[in-house]
N, C-alpha and C positions, 0 to 999 in steps of 0.2 A: 355411492357418492360421498356419504359421510366419511369413509375412509380416505378417500382422494382429498377431501376438504382438509382433513387433518394433516396431510402430507404437505399440502400447498402453504405458501408463506402466509404468517399470520399478520393480518392487515389491521389490526385494531389500533396500532399507534398512530395510524393516519387519522383516527377521530380527534386527535389533539391538534388544535388549529396551528400553533406555532410550529410543531414538528411537521405538519402537512405542507406548510409553505417552504420550510428549509428542504424537505424531500423532493418537492416539485421542482424547486430551483436546482437542486442537486442533478435531477435528470438531465437537465440542459447543460450545466456547466462541466459535468464530469466527462462528457464526450470532448469538449474543447480541451480540457486538461489532459486527457490521454492523447489528443493530437499532438500536443507539445511534448509529452513523454516520449512519443515515438519520433518526432521530427528532429529533436535535439540529437539523439545518438545517430540518426540518418544523416543529418547534415555534417556531423563530425566526421563519420566515415567517408562521405563524400569528399569531404576536404583533405582527409588525411590517408584513407585506405587502410587504416590500423585499428584493430580491436583494442589495442593497449591505450590508444587515445579515447576510444569510446568508453573504455573502463574509467578514464579520468572523470567522467560525469559523476561516478560514484564518490570520488574524493571531494569534488567541488560540490557535490549535494550533501555529503556527510558532515563536513566540518560545520557549515551553518546549521545543519539539523541539530547537531550535538549542543552547539553553543546557544542557539536562539530557541531550541526546543526546551531545554532545561530552564533558561531565563524566562521564556514565554509562559511556561507552566507557572513560575513564580509570580508572573504579572497577572496571570489569570486567578490567582488566589488573593490578589490585594486590590484589583480595579475592576469596574464594571465590566462584565464579559461582553456585553453587546457593544460598548465602545471599542473594546480590542479588536472584535471581529470586524467592525466597520473599517478600522485603520488598516488592519492586514489584508483584508480583501481588496481595499483601494490599492495596496501595494502590489498585490498580485496582478491587478489590472495594468497598472504602470509598467511593471517588468515584462509582462507579456506583450506590452505594445512595443517595448524596446527590442525584444526578440524578433518581432515582426519587422521593425525598421532596419535592423542589422541585415536580415535576410534580403529585404527589398533593396538594399544598397549594394548587395553583391559581396558581402564580407567574406573573406578567405582567411581571417585571423581566428583560429580556434580558440586562442586564450580570451578574446573579446566575448565570444560565444559563452565559454565556460564561466567567465565573470558574470555575465548577466543572469545565467541560469543559477549560479551561486546566490545572487540577491533574491532572485524569486523563491529559491528554497528556504532562505532566511524568513521571508514573509509567511511561507506555508508553515515553518516550524513553529511560529507564534499562533497561527490561525488554528491549527488542527487540535492541539491540547485544549484551547479555549472552547473550541466547538464541542468536543467531547465532554468537557466539564460541564457545558450547558444542558447536555441531554438529560441528566438525572433531576434537573431542576424543573423541566418541562414535562417530565414523562413519570407516570407511576412505576414503581420499581418492578412490579410483576410484568410490564411490558417492555423492559429493558433487552432481554434477549431477542425479541421479535423486532424491535427497532433497530438493533445492531445488525440483524440478518437483512433486514430491509435495506439499510445503508450499503451493505455489502453487495447486495443484489444490484442496486443502482450503479454503484462504483464499478463493478465488473461488467455490468451491461454497457457502460460507456466505454469500459476498456476492450470490449469486443469491437463496438463500432469504430472507435478511434483508430486502432491499428488497421482495421479492413479499409476504412476511408482513407486514412493517411498513407499506408502502404500503397494503395492504388493511385492516389492523386499526387503523391510526391513527384513521380516521373512527369505528370502531366501540368500541374500548376506551379510547382516549385514550393519552396519552404515558407515564403513569406505569408501566403494566402492562408495556410493552416495555422500559422501563429495568430493570424488576424482573427480567425473564427474563435479561438480560445480567448482572445481579448474581449471580443463582443459578448460571448456567452457569460463570462464572469459578472456582467452587470445583473444578471438574474439573481444571482447569489447576493449581491449587494442590496438589491431590493428587499429579499427576504429577511436579511439581518436587520435592516432598518426598520422593519415591522415587528421585530422582537420587543417584548417589554424591557425596562430596565433590568439588568441582572447583577446587582452588587453581590459580593460574597457574603454569605450568611454569618460567618465568624472568621475573622482574620487571625491566623496563627503567625506570629512574629511581627515586628514593627514595620518593616518595609521589604520590598522585593529587592533581591540581590544574592550574593554568593551565600550568605548566612541561611537565607530562605531556602535556597536550593539544597544545601547541606541538610537542613531540617527534614526536607523531604525524603532524602536518601537514608537519613537515620530512621525516619518512620517506615521506610520500605524494609529496611533490615529487621525489623520486628514482625514483618509479615511474610514468612517463608514460603507460603503458597503462592502469593502475588509475585514475590522475587523468582521463584521457579518458573512461573508463567513468561517471564521475560527471557529466562536463560533458554528454555526450550525453543522459543521463537527465534533467538539469535542463532541457536545451532541450525534450525531449519533453513532460515534465510541466508546466512553467511556461507554455510557449506553447500546449500542446495539450490541457489537461485542462479541460473545460468544465462540471465537476461542479456548481459553484455556481449555474449557470444553469438546472439541471434544474428545480427548483420553478417558475420562471417560464415555461420552455418548456412544461411539462405544463399549466400554468394558462392562458396566453395562446395558445400555438401549437396546442395540442392540446384546449383547451376543458374541461380538468379542474377539479376543486374545488382551492381554495387550499391546502389541507392533504391530502395523500394522493391516493388514487384510482388508476385503472388506468394512465393514461400516465405518472404519477409512478413507480409500481412498475416498469413496463416499461423506462423510460428508466434508471433506477437499476440494474436487474438486468441490462441488456443487456452492459455491458463485462464484468462478472464471468461472465456466461454464456459469452462467447467465451474468457475467459481459462480457465474451467473446462474447456471442450472442448479448449482447447490444451493443458492439462495432461494430461487423459485420453489424448490421442495424443502423448505426449511421449517415447516410446520412442527417438525419433532424437537426442534432445539429448545422450546419452552418447557417440554417435558422431561429433560434429562436432568437428573440430580447429581451424578457423579461427573461433574464438569471436568475436574482434573484428568480423570481417566479418559474422558472423550478428547480432550486436548492432546494427550500423549498418543492416543490412537491415530487421530487425524494426521499428526506430524510423522509418525511412521509410514503411513500411507502415503503422504508426500514424498518422503524419501525414495521408497520403493518406485513410485511414478517417475521420479527423475531419473532413476537408473534405467528404466524402460524407454524414457525419453532419449537418453544419450545413445543407448544401444541402436534405437531406430535411426537416429542421425548418422551413426557410424555406418549402417548397413545401406545408406541411401547411394553412395559411390558416385556422386557428382550431379546426377540428374534423375534418379529414380523416383518419379512422382508418387508412386504408391506408398513408399516409406515416409513421405511428407505427411501423409494423413495417419499413418501409424504413430509418428512422433506427436502429432497434434492430439491424438486420443489420450496418450500418456500424460502430456502436458495438461490437458483438460481435467483428467482424473486428479492429478496434482492440484489443480485449482480448486476443484470441489472440496478436497480435504482441507486446503488452506482457508477457505471461507468458513468451513465449520470450526476450525480452531480459532480464527479471528473472532467470531461472534462469541465463543464461550470466553475467550480471554478478555474481550472488552467488557463482558457482563461482569465477570469476576471482579475486575478492577473497579468499575463504576459503583457496584453494590458494596464492596468491603471499605472503600475509602471514605472518610469524612468529607464534607463539603469544603472545609478549610484546607484540606491537603490534596483535593481531588485534582486541581490544576496541574500542581507539581508532579503527582504521579501520572497524570496524562502526558505531561512533558516527557517524562522518563519512556512512557509507552510509544510516543511518537518518534522519540530517538531510536528505540528498539525496532518498531515496525517499519519505519521508512528508512532509518539508518543502516539496518541490518542488509537489505538488498543492495544499497549504495556501497557498503564495504564489500559485498560479494562481487559487485561490478569491478572493483579494483582488484581483488584477489583472483577472480576468474580471469580478467583480462591478462594479468601477469602469468598466472600458471599456464593458461592456454597457449602462450607464446612458445614455450619449450615443449610442452606435451600434448598440445592439439586440443581441439574444442570436444572431442568425444571422450577422451580419457579424463579431462578435467570434470566433465558433467557426470559421468558414471561414478568416478571417485567421490565427488561431492555427495551425490545421493546415498552412497554407502556410509559416508561419514554422518549423515543426518539420522539414519536408522541406528547405528552403533552409539552415536552420541546421545540420543534420546533415551535409549534403553538404559545406558549408564546413568543418565540424570535421574531418572524416576527410581532407579535402584538406590542412588545415594539418598534421595529425599522422598521416601514412600508416602509421606503426609499429602504430597501433591496429587497422587492417583486416589487417595482417600477423601479428598475434599469433595464435600457434598452441600448442595443448597435445596431448599425446599421446592417441592414440585409446584410449578405455577399453576394458578387457578385458571 
C-alpha cells in the first residue's frame, strides 16, 4: 500500500485554501470548456464539410493567443492579478454566451463563428498566464510539481468527459445547448477568483505594460537556455505531432461515423485526454524526479512514437473497422500520458526559475507555445492533409517529433542535464 500511495497523485496542494477553491471550480468549468472545444470544430465541419475550414480554428485561435498572450503576460507583471482574472473570466462568460446565441439562431456563417471564437481566445490568452503566475504566490515551491500535475489531471478529466458527452449529444441536442453549459459552468471559476486575496506584483520590472515590457521578457528568456529549450521541444511536439484538426474527417471517412458527432468522433477526441488523466492520477513520482530536462525529452519522444502508432491504426481501419478505433485510441492515450508528464515538468521549471516580476511575461510566452502550438498544428495539418491524406500527415508528423526532439537535445545538451533538488 505505501508503494501504491507513492504512485498516486500528491494531494498536499489541496491543503492550501486558495488553491483548493480554484481546483474545485476547475473541476466544473473544464468540462464546459472542453464541450466548446469539441463543439466549435464539429459545428464548422457540419457547416462546410471541410477539414481545411476546421483547421482555420487554429489560425483564428493562434493570432489572439500570440498577441494577447504576450501582452497579457505583461499586464500580469504590472497589475493586481486577481483583478485581471476577474475581468478575463467575465470575458470568457460573455463570449461563450455569444457562441450559444449564434448557434441557437441557426447561424450558417462560418466567419461569424470563427470571429466569436477568436474573441474568446483573446480572453483566454490573458487569463491563463495570469492564473499560472498566481500559483507560486499561493503555493510553497516544493508543492509546485504536484500542483501542476493535479491541474493537468483535472483538465484532462474534463477533456475526457467533454468529448464523450459532446460527441454523443451534438446529434441529439444540437450545438447551442452545449455552449450554454460552458457559459453556466464558468460562473464557478468567477466565484473562486473573487475569493482570492489581492495579488499585486511583488516587484515591477519596467515602467508600464506594453511592447517594451514584452521585449524585456524575451530578453530575459534569452539568458535562460534551459527554459528556452523547454519551449522549443514543446513546439516540436505540438506543431508536428498534434492531429486534432483531422479527427472529424478521420471519424467520418476512416471509421464510417456521421459528419457531426458520433461514437468514433467522441472516442478519438477523448482518447488523448484519457491518457493524460491516467498519467495525472499516477503522478506521485513527478515530485521525486531531479533530471527534469531529461524527463521532458523522454516524454516528448514517447509522444511522437505514439502519434505514429495512432496514424497507422487509423490507416488500417478501412472505413468501418471498429477494432482499429480502439487501437488508435490506445496509442493516442499513451501519447496523452506522455504529454501530461512533459507539461507538469515544463510548468514547474518555468515557475521555479523565473522571478515574480518576470513570471507573468514568461507565462505569457508559455501559453502562446502550449496553446498556440496545437492551433498552428490545426492549420498545418488541415492544409497538408488535403493533398496527402490524414494518415500520411499524422504518421509523418509523429516521425518529425522524434527526429526533431533528438536533434534539439543534441544541440543543447544542458537541457537534459538540468537538475532540481529532490522534493521533500
